[in-house]
C-alpha angles and dihedrals in degrees: 000000000000120000114278091002118125115235092246087064098049090114091062117100110237094255092060094040087053091053090056090044089062093051095076100141132046091244092055090050091051092049089052093050091048101042106018103050134056117224112262109229095159117150128246092039125261137206103204121190117238091257091054090048090055091047096047096034094223138100144168121215098282093043090048092050090049091052090049090049089050091051091050091049092048089058097044100259123131107275110221140164124199124193122219108199121207130199120264093278098063142038127265121247132212126207133186106230122201137186126231123173089346095305130110127239133159146215122210146166117230145143085234120074093213093057095058130070127016123190114234097258101111120107095211138019087244090058088047092052093049091053087075095058100092093047095046109094142126132239090280092055093251113151101234111174109118110157143018129201133228108261115274114223107220088214085080092060130088109270093242092071083088101053113010117137088211130069112283098210089155086080093059090045091054090050090049091051095049119106111272131198129208124251105199100050108187094337109123113245093219090063094062114115117229120251117265111265090223089056089054091050091051095042099062094064105137094016095136123102093255118081121260110276120239110253137151109257116229117257116263088241089069093065116093109232136167113233131210107190105306094336124096110223 
C-alpha cells in the first residue's frame, strides 16, 4: 500500500492517488469537477469508475458524483450518492451529498451551474434535494424534477466501482432501485411556472465539453443593479 493511501485505493497508480489526496475538501472537489474535467457526452452512454475518470479527464453527472464520493471516501468522509429523478421529458441527475457540522451539502457535475454545489446548510437530505427544484428544467423551461432517492452508501457497492476498467453500470442500477420520494406532493404539475429564459441563458455558462477556464470574476460592484433601500432588485 502506498504512503497515505487508504487500502481501498491500492489499485490506484500514485499519480491518481495523489490527485485524490489533493481533493481534501468538498469545495476543492467541486472546483476539480468544474475546471479539471470535460463533460462526458460519449454515446452510447458510459459509467466510468473514478479511476477511469481521472485517466480520461472527463465525466458526466453520475461519473462526477462517483469521483466526488471516491474523494470523500479517500479522506475518511461518508461516501454517498443521491439520485434526482426527472419526468419523462428530461434527464436524471446524481449528486454526492456530504455532512458538515450536522448539515447537508452536495457536490455535483452538470452543464447547469444551479445543479452543482450546495453549501452544507440543509437540515436533511430531503431539504437538500428539494433545493435543486427551481434550477432543474429542460430546454422548454419546464421544471422537471419529480423525485429524490435516499442516499446510497458506496460501502454497499462492490469494491471495483472505484477502479474497474470496464463500465460500472451496477452503480446506476443500485441508484435506480433505491427508495425514491416525490417532490410535488399534491401540487398539480400543470400549475408549475416555467423557468425564466434569462436564468437558462445564465445557467449554461461552461456548458461546453471543455472544462471551465480559470479567470478572475468581475467584482460585484461592476454589475449595474437597481436598489430599493438595502435590497438589490
